[in-house]
N, C-alpha and C positions, 0 to 999 in steps of 0.2 A: 504493500500500500504506500510505503514511503516513496517508491519510484513514481507512482501516479501523481502524488503531491509535488514531487521534485520536477516532473515533466511539466506540470502546470506553471510552476514558478519560472522555469527556464524557457518555456515556449508560450509566452503571453499572447503573441499575435495569432498563433494557431488556435489557442483557446477562444480568442475574440472571433476568429473566423467561424469556428464551430458553433459558437453562440449565435452569431448572425444567421448562419445556415439553418440551425434548429428553429430560431425565431420565425424566419420567413416560411419554412416548411410547416411549422406548427400553425401559423396564421392561415396559410393556404388550406391545410387540412381542416381547420375549424370552419372556414368559410364554405368549403365544399362538402362537409359532412351532411349525411341525411339527418333530417329533424323529425322526431316523432314524439308523441306524448309519453309512450311507454316503450320499453324494449320489445323486439319482435318475440311473440309468444308462439311456439310450435305446439299446438294443442293436438294430442293423439286421438282425435275424434273423426269418425267417418259418418256420413249421413246417407240414408237410402230414402228416396222419394218415389212413390208409385202413384200414378193417377189412375183412378178407377171410376170413370164417369157414371153418374147416376146411382152409385152404390151408397147405401146408408152406412153409418159408422160401424155398427156391429157386423155388417156384411163385409166391410173393408177389413175389420179385425180378423174375422174367421177365415176369409179367403185369401187375404194378402199378408197382413202383418204377422199373424201367428206362424204360417208356413215359412216366412222369411226368418223369423226369430229362431225357429228350429234349425235352420241351416247355419245360422250365424253363431249361436251361443257357445259352441264347442271349438271355434276357431282359435288358433294359437294367439295368446296375448290379449284376448277379449276380457275386459274387466266387468263392464255393466252394459246391458242392452236395454234401451228405453224405446218404447213404441207409442205413437199417438195415432189413433184411427179416427178420422173425421169424415164428414160427407165428401165423397169423391177422392179422398187422398189418404194414403198411408205414409207416415213419416217415422223413420226409425233412426235413432241416434246410437251409434256403437262407440262406447268409451273403451279405449285400449290402455294397457299399462304403459308408463312413460318409457320403459325400456324397449318397447316394440318399435321397429322401423315402420313408419307410417306408410311409406311407399310400397313396401312389401305387403303390409296389411291391406292396402288398397287392391293390389293384384289378387291376393288370396280371397278377399271378399267378393270381388267380381267373378272369380272362377266358381266360388261356392254357390252363387245364386244364378249363374248363367243358364243352367238347364232346368230351373224351377218353372213348372207349368203354372202360369197365372191364369185367372179366370178370363173368359172371353170378354173382350171390350177393355180390359186393363192394358194400360200402356207399359212398355218395358221399364223396369226399375232403374232409376238413375242414382249412381253411387258417386259421392264427391267428398272431398276433405272439408271439414269445418275450419274456417279461417276468419280471423278478425278482419281480414281484407275483403270479406264478402259484404261488409257494410259500406254504403256509399261514403265517399270522402267529400263529395260535393253534389248538390242538387240544384238544377237550374229550372226556371219556369220561362217558357217562351210563348208570347202572345202578340197580337197586333189588333189595332182598332180598324185598320183598313183592309186587312187580309182575312180570308176565311180560315177556319181550322184546317180545311182540306189543303189550302195553299201553304199554310204553315207546316203541315205534315209533309208535304212534298219537298219543302225547303230543307226540313230536317233529314228526310230520307235521302235526298240527292246531294246535300252539301254538309250540313252541320254534323250529323252523326259520323260520317266518314272522316271528317276533320278531327273530331274528338278521338275517334278510335286510332288515329294516326299519331296521337301524342305519346311520346316515350314514357313508359311506365303505367299507362292506362290499363285497367283490367277489362271490365265490361261496361257497356253503355246501354242502359235500359230506358226505354221511352214509354211513357204512359199518356193516355188521352189522345193518341193519334187518330186521325180520321182516315180510314182506309177506303179504297174503292174496289168494287168487284162488279161483275156482270151477273145480274139476278134474273132468273127465269121464274116468273110467277104464273103458274098454270091456271088456265081457264077450265075449271072442273066441269062446267056444263058442256063445253065444247068437247072435252075429253070423253065425257060420257056418251055424247052424240056420236063420236067417232069409234066408240068401243075400244078406247085406248087406255091402257094402264100407265101409271107413272113410271114403272120399271121399263115398260116397252119404249116410252118416249125417251127416257135417259139412254137406253141402249142405242136407239137410232141416232141421237145427237153424238154420242161417243164414237159410234161406228163411222158416221159421216165425217167427223173431224180427225179421224185416225191418221197418224203418220207413223209408219213402221218400216224398218229395213228388212228386206227379205233375204239378205245375205249375198253371196257371190255366185254368179252364173257364168258358165263358159260360153262366150260369144265371140265370133270373128277371131278365133285363135288366141283369145285372151280372156281373162276373168273380168267381169263387170259387176259392179254393185247395183242392186235394184232396190229402190225405196218407193213404197206406196204412200202418197200424200193426198189426203182428202181436200186440201187447199181451202180450208176454212180458217181464215186468218184475221178477218175484220168483223166488226159488229154487224155490218150489212150481210156478210157471208153467213153469219150465224142465223140471222133473222130469215134468210132465204132458204135454209135447209128444208127440203121437202119431206113431210111426214105422211106416210101412207098407212092406211088401215082398212080393215074389212068390217064395217059396222054390221052388215048383214051377209049371210052366206051368198056368195056369188057376186058381191059388189065390192068395189075398191074405191076409196076416197083419198084424195091427195090434198094436203094443205101445207102452206108455208108455216114454219115454226112461229113466226110472228102472229099467225091467226089462231094458234093454239095456246100461246103463252105471251105474256108481256116481257119483252127483252129490253132491259135498260141497265145503264151504268149507275150504280147507287153507292152511297157512302155508308160505312159501317165502322163502329168504334168498339174495341174490346174493353176499353176502360174510359173513365171520364176524369179529366184533370181540370181544376179551376184555381186561379190565383187572384187573390184580392177581389173576389166577386165576379170575375170574368172567366170565360172558357180559355183554357191554355193547354199547352203540351208540356209535360214534365220530363226532365232528363236526370237520371241518377247515374253517376259515374263512380266506379270502384277503381282501386289501384291494383297493380300486380304485386305479389308478395315481396319482391325485392325493391320495389320503387319507393321513393321518398314522398310522403304525403304532401308536404308543403310544396315541393316542386311540381307534383301532378296538379294540385289544386290551383296553383298560380298559373300553370300552363292552360288549364281549362278557363280560368278567368280571362286570360289574354285572348283566347278564342272567342269568349263572350263579348269582349270589347270589339273584336274584329267583326262579329255579326252585327253589332250596333252600327259600326262604321259603314259596312257594305250594304246594310239594309236598314236605313234610318227609321222606317215605320214599324220595325220589329222591336218589341220590348223584351229584354232579357233581365231577369231578376235572379240573384243568387239567394236561394232559400236556406240552404244548409251548407255549412263550410267547416270541415274538420281542420283545415290548415290554419285558420286564424287563431283558435285557442292554443294551438301548438306554438305558433310564433309568439303569442303573448306569454305563454308559460316559459319559453326559452328566454325571452326578453326579461321577464321577472327574475328568473334565476340568475341571469347575467348581472342584473342590477344589484341583486343581493350579494353576489360574489364580489362585485366592485366595492360596494359599501363595506363588506366584511374585510376586504383587503385594506381599505382605508383605515378602519378601526384598528386593525393589527399593526399597521405602520405607526399610528399615533401612540399606541402602547409601547412599541419598541423604542420610539423616540423619547418617550417619557423616562424609560429606564436607562437607556444608554446615554441620553443627553448629548449625542454627537451625530451630526448629519451624515458624516462619512460612514460610520458603522451602521447607521440605519439604512442607508442606500445599499450597502453590501448585503445586509440581512434580507432586505425585501426583494433583491434580484432573484432569489430562489422561487418566489411566488409565481411570476409569469413564466420563468424558464421551466420550472417543474410541471406546471399545468400545460404548457405548450408541448412538452415532450409526451405528457400523458395523452393529449389530444392526437398527436402524431401516431402513437401506438394504437389508440382506439380506432383510428381510421384504418390502420393496417389490419386490425382484427375484425373490420366491418361492423363495428358497434356504432349505433346511431347516437346523435346528440339528443338526449331526452331528459326528463326530469330526474331520472336516476343518476345518469352520468354527470349532469350539471350540479345536482345536489351533492354528489360525492366531491366534486371540485370545490364547492362552497365549504363543505366540512373539512376538506384537505388543506385549505388555505392556512388555517391555524397550525396545522401539523407540519406542512412542508417547510415552513419557516423555522421550525424548531431546530433542525440540524444546523442551519446556517447561524442561528442565534447562538447556539452552544459553541460553535467554532469561533465566530468573530468575538464573542464575549470573552472567551479564554485568551484569544490573541490580544485583544484590547486590554484586558486585565494585566497580562504579563508585561505588555509594553509599558505600562504605567508603574511598574514596581522598581524600587531602588535596588532590590536584591536580585533582579533579573540579570543574568550574565550574558545571555544571547541577545542579538539584535539582527535586523534585516532579514534576509532569506532564512538563515538558520533558525531564527526565533519563530517565524511564521511556519516553517516546516515542522519544528518540534511541537509548537502549540497546537497545530492542526492534527499532527500524529497522536498527540496525547488524548485528543477527544475522539479519535477514530473508532476505537473499540466501543465506547458508550453509544455513539450515534449509529454504528453498525448494528449493535445489539438491539437498540431501541427500534431501528427500522425493521430488522428481521422479525422482531416480536410483533410489531404492528401488522406486518404483512401476514405473519402466522395467524393473527386473529381473524383475518378475512379469508384465509385459504380454505377453511372448512365449508365456506359458502359454496365452493365449487362442487361439493359432494351432495348438496341439497337437491333433491329431485323435484320434478313437477313444476308448476307455474311459479312457485316461490323461489326455486333456484334460478329459473329463467329471469325473474324480475330482479333479483338481488345480485346476480353474478356481474352484470355491467357495473354496478356500484362498487363491488369488491375489486374488480379489475382496474377501475379508474383510480381507486385508492392505492392499490399496489403499484401501478405505473407511476403515479405522482410521488409516492414515497421513495421508490428506487431512483427516480429522477432527482429528488431533493438530496439524497445521499451523494449522488454523483456531483451535483452542483456544490455541495458543502465541501467536498475534498478537491475540487478543481477550480471552479470559478471564484469561490469565496477566498481561498488563500491567494489566488492571483490578484484579485482586487484589493485584498488587505495589503499585500506587498506594494502594489502600485500607489494606493492612497496614503499609505503610511511608510513610504520609502525612507523618509528622514526620521521616523519614529514620532514620539509625542513631544510637545513643548516641555520645557523644564518645569513650568508651573503645574503640569499635569502628572509629573512623576511623584509618587508617594510611597509610603510604606504600606505593607499589606495589613491594613487595619479594617475591621468590619465596620459597616455603617450602622446607623441607629436601628434600622429594621433588623439587620443581621444580629446586632447585639441583643435586641429584644427577643428574637427567636432563639438565640443561644441560651438565654436565661430560662425561657419557657422549656426548652429541650432538657436542660439540666434538671429542672424541677420534675418533669414527667418521667425522666429516666430514673430518678430517685423515688418516684411514687408510681411505679408501674401498675400496681393492682388497682389503685384509685382511677388512674387514667383509663385503664382497660375496661373497668366497670362502667365508667361514664360513656366510653365509646360503644360498649355493648348495649347499654340502655338506649342510646340514640339510635342504634341500628334496629333494635327490636321495636322501638316506637315508630320508626319510619316504615317498618314492614307492616305495621297496623294500618298504614295508609293504602295498602294494596286494595283492600275492599272498598275504601272510600273513593279512590281514584278510578277504579274499574278498568275494564279491558275492552278493546274494540279491534277491528282488523285494519282497515284503511279508511281515511276520510273520503267523503264524497267530493266530486268536483262540480263547480257551478258554471254553467254556460248560459248565455242569454237566449236560449231557444227551448221550445218544448216540442218533442216529437211524440205523438201519441197515436194509438190505433183504436179503431172501433170495430167490434165483431158483433153482428146482429144476433139476436136470440134465435134458437132453432125454429125452423119453419118460415122465417122471414124471407122475402124475395129481394132480388137485386134492386127493384124499384123502391122498396121500403128504405134500403140503405141510401139511395140517392136522395130521397126526401129528407131523411135524417141529416145527411151531410149538408144539405142546403140550409137547414135550420141551424146547424152548428156553425156554419160559415157566417150566417147573418149575426149570430150572437158573438162570435170571436172578433169579428171586424169592428164591433162596437166597443170592445174591451179596451181599457186604457193601456197605452204604451205598446200596443201591437203595431209592428212595423210592416210585416208581410205575412200573408197566410197562403199556403198552397196545400191542396189536398187532392188525392186521387181515389177513385172508387172502382172496384173490379180489377180485371187483369190479373197479372201475376205479381206477387210481392217482390220488391227489389231485394229482399233478404232471403230469397229462396223459399222452399217449402212446398213446391209441387204445383198443383193445378190452379185453375181460376178460382178466385175467392169472391165473396159477397161483402167483404169488409172494406173499410176506408182507412187511409193513412194520412195524417195531418202533420204539417210542419208549421209551427208558429214562431216567427222571429220577433223578438222584442227589442226595444231601444236599449242601448248600453247602460243608460242611467236609470233603468227600471228599479224603483224602490222595493225592498223585501221580495226580491225575485225568487228566493228559495221556497217561498210558500205558493208561488203562482201556479206551478204545475198541479198541486193538490187542489187548489181553489178552482182552477179551470175544469178539472175532471169532475169535481163535485157539482159544479153548475151544469156541465154537459149531461151528467146523469139525471138531472131534473128534466132536461129536454127529452131524453130517451132512456128511461130507467131499466128497460128489459134487456138491452144489449150490454156488452162489456166495453168500457172505456179504460184504457191502460197506457201508462207512459212507456216509451221504448227505450231500452238500455243500450247505449253505444259503447259501454266500457268492457263488454265481454264477460260480465259477471265478476269482475275484480273489484273488491272493496265494497264500500257502502255498509248499510246496516239492515240488510234484508234477512229475515229468518225464514227458513223453509223446512218443512217436515213432510215426510211421506207416510201415508197410512196404507198398509198392505192388507189384502184379504182375499177370500175365495170368490166373492161376488160383490157387486156394487150395493146390493141390498144389505149385506153384512157390514160393509165399510161405512155406509151412510151414517148410522147412529154414532159410531166412534168419531167420525169427523165432526158431527154436530156437537158432541160433548167437548172436544178439543177447542172448537170455535167458541163455545160458551165460556170456557176457562179463559181464553185469550181476550174475549170481549170484556170480561170483568177486570182485567189487568191493564192499568194505565200505561204500562210499558209498551203496549202494542197498539198500532192503528192500521187502518186500511187492510183489514183481515180479509183475505180472499181464498177461495178454494177452486181447484180444478174439477171439483165434482160438477159435472156438466148438467146444464139444464136439459130437459128432455123434449123430444118431438112427440106429438100425438101420432101413434102408429096404428094403422088398420091392417090386419092380417086377413087376406081373402082365402078362406078355406074351401077347397074344391070338393065337391061331392062326386067321387069317382064313379059311382053307379049311374048317376044322371049323365055325366060326361060320356061314358061309354055308350049310353043309349043313343046319343046324338053323334057318335063317332068323333068326339072332341077330346083334347088333352089339356092339362093345366098349362103346358108350354104355349099352346095356341092362345089361351086367355092372356098370358103374360105378354106375348108378342103384340096382341091387339091393344093392350093398355099402355105398353111401354112407349115413352116419348122418343122421337127420332133425335139422336144425339150426334150421329156422324154426318158431316157435310162434305162428302168427297167431291173434289172438283171434276166436272165433266170434261172440260178442255180449257184452252186459253185462247184469247184473241188480243189483237193489238188495236189500241185506240190512241191516236196522237203519239205514235212512236213509243207507247208504253204498254207492257204486257199485263193483262188482267185475267184473273181466274174466273171461270164460269160456274155458278152454283144454282141449284134449284131451291127456291123458297118453298118450304113445306109448311102447310097449315097444321100447327100443333093442335091436338085435341085438348080442349080445356074442360076440366071437370070442376064445377063450382063447389060440389059437396060429395060426400061418399054416396049419397042417393043417386047422383048423376051416374056414377060408376055402376051402381047396382042396376040402373035402368038401361044402361048401354046394351046394345044387342050384338050378337055374334052369329055369323052364318056358318052352319055346319057343312061338312063335305056332302051331306045328303040333301042340301038345299034349304033346310029349315032355318029360320031366323029366330033365335032364342034370346030372351033377356038374361043378363048375367045372374040376376037375383034368383032365377030358377035353377042355377047350376052351382052356386056358391053361397056360403054364409060369411058374414063379416064379423071379425072379432076385434074389439077395441083394446088398445094398450098403449104403452109408451116405449120410446127407444132413446137411449143416451145420445147426446149430440157429439160426445167425444169419448173414446175408450182408450185409457192410458194403461200401459203395462211396463213393468221393469223386471228384467231377468225372469220373464215368464209368468209373473204374478200381476194381477190387477192391483192398481194403487190409485190413490187420490192424494194430491199434494195440497198442503195448506201453507199459505205464505202471509207475511205481515211485515210492516216496517217497524223497527224497534226505535221508540222515541227516547228511551233511556240512554245516557252516555255509556253506562256500563252494559255493553252488549252481552258479554259473557254471563253476567249475573242474571240478566233478564231471561236469557235462553235456558240457563241451568235451572232457574226457579220453575220455568214452564215444564222442563223435562221431569222435575220431581213430581209436579202435580199430575202430569200425564202418566207417570209410572204408578201413581196411586189409583188410577182408574181401574175398575174391574172390567177389563175388556175380554172378549172371547179369546181362547187360546190361538185361534187361527189369525187373529189381528196382530199386526206388528207395526210399530211406529219407529221410524228412523229420522233423526234430525240432520239437516243439511244447511245449505245457504251459508250465511256468515258464521254460524256456529261451527260448521265443519271447517271453514276456512281458518277461523281462529285456532281451533284445536290443531289442525295440520301445521299452520304457520308457527305457532308457539312451540310445538313439539320439535319441529325441524330446526328452528332457530335456537331453541334451548340446547339441543344436541350439538349444534354448531358451536355454541358458546362453551359448552363443556369440552369439546374437542379443542377449541382455541386455547382454553386454559391449560390443557394437557400439553399441547405443542409449545406454548409459552414457557411452561415449567421446564420442558426438555431443553429448549434453547438457553434458558437461564442457567441450567445445570452445566451446559457446555461452556457458557460465557464465564461463570464464576468458578468452574472446576470443582464443584461440590454440590451436595444436595440440600444442605442446611440454609445457606444464604438465600437461595431462591425461595425457600419457604417463607422467609420474612416478607418477601414481596407478594407472594400468593395469598398469604393470610390477610394482607391489607386490602385485597380486591373487594370483599363484601361491603366495605365501608363506603364505597362509591355509591351504593344504593341509597344512602341517607339523603344526599343532595338531589339525586335523580328523582326519587319519589316525591320529595318535598317540592321540587321544581314543578313536576307535573301537577301536583295538588294546587299550588299557588296559581299556576297558569290555566287551571281548569281543563287540562288535557288528560287523556286516558293512556293506559299502557297499550300501545299499538305496535304494529310491525315497524313503524318509523322509530318508536321509542326503543324497540329491541335492537335496531341497527345502531342507534345512539349508544346503547349499552355496550355493544361490540366495540365501537369506537373508543369508548371509555377504558376498556381493558387495556388497549394499546397505549393510551396516553398515560394512565396510572403507572403501568410498568415502565414506560420510558422515563418518567420522573424518578422512579425508584432506582433505575439503573444508573442514571446520572449521579445520584446521591451516593449509592453504595460503591460505585466504581472509585470514587474519590476516597471513600472510607478505606477500602482495601489498599489503595496506594499509600495512605498515611499509616496504616497498620504495618505495611512492609518497611516504612521508614522508621519504625520503632515506637510509634504512639500506641497507647492503650486503646482498647475498643471504644471506651466512652470518650476519650479525648479526640480520637479519630472521627467519631460521629459528630461531636460538637464542632470540630474544625471544618469538616466536610459540609455540615449543615450551613454554617455561616458563609462558606465560599460558594456553594452551589445554590443558595437560596435565590439569588438574582436570576440565573438562567431558568430555574424551575418556575418561578413566578412569571417571568417574561413569557415563557412558552405557554403556560396555562392561560394567562390573561390575553395573549395574542389569539389563542384559539377561541376564548370567550368572545373577544371583540369580533372575530371573523363570523361567529354564529349569531351575533346579536340581531342583525336584520331578519334572519330566519325565525329566531325565537320571538321577537317582538311582533312579527307578522305584519310588517308595514304594507305588504301587498299579498293578496291571496293567490298563491300559486297552486294550492291544493295538492292532491296526489300523495305519493309516498313520502317524498322529501318535504315534510311539513313542519309546522311549529313544534310538534311533539319531539322530533329528533333534536332540534336546537335546544329546547328546554331540558331534555334529558342530559345532553352532553354538558351544557353550562352548569346545571345544578349539580350533576355528579362530579364535574371537574373541580368546582369550588370546594365541595366537601372532601373529595378524595385528595386534592392538593394539600389542604390543611392537615388532613389525617395522615397522608403519606409522610409529611414532614414530622409527624409525631409518632404514628403507629409503626412505621417501618423501622425507625431506630430502636423502638422498644422491642419489637420482635427480633431484630438483628442482635441486640445485646443479650436478650434472653437465650437465643439459640447459640450464641457465641460460647456460652458455658459448655454446652454439649460438644461443640467443635473442639474446645480445649481438652475435654475429657477424652475424646476420641484420639487426639494427637498424643496425649500422655500415655494412653493405653498402647498405641502403636509404637511409641518409643520404648 
């Protein structure tokens, strides 16, 4: 190590060049890094969506979901299989273990279900990965006062959509509310009857007339020729002029043009409806590809939106939803906090050293260390997110520590009368003297974060970038402390200090006071130890008061909510409800933009066409008490339409928040229902819960038509013929295609659907038997009334109903555990099982894994200390002092009104490294003084006075760096929150004070055993 320091002192220009290169490279890396709210989460989940048009939920479950479940459940790596069977759609979510390769799982799953025979009419099952990237990153609304929806749709289809899809990093572009055109044949039923022509026969004639088919190769004129038969029906007029022939009576033939038998026209059709701020519009939802940068993609889409406005002045483009803006604001907030933190740290160093040159040398390590960390993060393809930025904010106070210790030792020795060295030799020796303490402290802090790399699941994926940022910054700070700092120290103090600054090594007033306190505590170990234990035990009593939670919610100035109509409602009912909701929302204060879509396919996946509505409500940035707005809005909308379900949409992927969820399993819905009602009753009486909801579906009225087989056989009929007669036509196959104004349109037949106003209409409907008799259905069947669930949910092959609620109490863990106790006391049937999930499951998993990581960190730290100090007893003095950091940490959380959260746990991990670092700096000096001949107590008192200033400086610099985070000047939300800052500051204040007292006490106490061991060995 001496050679590295020597190289820095002898090659200052080279060090300057390397510093400049690193600075430029780091700045470039920082500017070009991807920006996200959270790190990329690879969730091992696959989804299977199967559309079964016209099927009721139970039929979907029996014929699609359950057979698929049977194929899936025994596949390698499968953890949990969830299925939801709704009208028309089966949705299955397959959760895999985190050790499973998801690409391999995808292949295995597709192979497993490839040969499964689905019922007739069901579409092939679609298998896809679940990804947070499936959520739109930006939503646009496009409308015009001068152009029709048809013209807007054409503009989107021919220009806008293709331009957006051409953006680098774009995933999918989904359009809602488009007005499509098609050629519709509306049959004249009277004319058809007169001609004796059936619908099937007419379709066959049209398809055969418009046929274009290759016949293959024929040998002609000594060569092979390709022959194609072309009906030459290419235009709307060609289609209208197709000749339809029939034989209405035996021996007669009638011929008519298609236009005489049917109305042939180009018509508009919309699969979904989209409206913005009260006017018809077309909505566009864009997602990003997995490796793309959200901010870059969003800004590119916005740029395209501006181009649309420029090229088409009469077209209005409104940005309804934007995930890029909150990310930019979050990054900006964290950067601001980091800069203020750095400023506070600089002021504290200045106050202690009272020298501009030493302050400049110390703070050089802050930007250099962070830029090196950014450079390494970029190489590891880690994004700039709240985790990495938060780690840099936390690291500011720590990266300056090594430089402070080195420059403080250099400056102190330069000012001593007794110092024999000067110039390069002095800088070399003073830096080398501090190398082992700073190396040990850096390795120890790195060791604290290493176990996070072993944490599995989303917790590990979330916190690993934080840990890596800390590790990179700490390694960089060590390199800076032994290269740049000594180089700058020699440059700025080439001539040493002024004569007036030279003094004898006499401790200052604070050091003298500390030495007196230390002498007294070393002489009164038992009293001091008892006081410390009382404080520790008292602080542990705050755990219940402080409470626990997972992660804080983030607040954005928009509300995204969904509306699902109650069972039996029609699409027209949803349109009417959406119009009423639109009118209400637009009158609401602070609403800036409103866009909603009805019908079509959900932009978030999930299968077939739906009857629901999706609303985006954008608010003004200065909306007061916005946190309550979503709940108030949904409450008011429920008054407009109370039978359907209004719910907010979560874009966080289920990470964080205070949502409790539990699952009630049973053998039948009838058995589960009473248990769910009892649990709902308990929760309703508890003020800790609000917005209690259940997946226990509302029911359809169901009529079962029971066939009388004896009567059917009498007329030569079957139940299948009755089903075919009553079944609505769902398929609309295109007959052919024609060209209108250089654009190709599909040709469809408009079918008059049979409408039954009541069950009596069905009973009175007639069916013609093969024997020619016309029979009313009520003579062949009986009708049984009943109900059918609107949704059938299953998990791992068992029926279940989920119950969810928002937890209003800050102590999330206490609220959920109290509920669990009450649920356990219920006398439920043996077949009923209740499992808790949601935030309860997240807290348990997070705290367990982070707790194990902390235990592993302490073990690794102890191993490193044993290696550093060459024995087992001295490190114990440091380890024994660690619990006392909890005093300030818990007190800080209590005073700040924060809970023990994942952020606070990360703060506790950080504290372990800082506490051990201070203890190493102190005990390293003690050991050197012991080797010089001082007794243990005198060595402790001398080292305490000498090392007090660097210990206080590093502690206060860290406190200063975290003050903006702890005071919460700006709301950044997320994982790196106020809780982390408060934990570190509170714990650091108490641990620093107690480290200066308790470590010397433990050290002197253990020194007796060390002496005995030495005597015995002698």
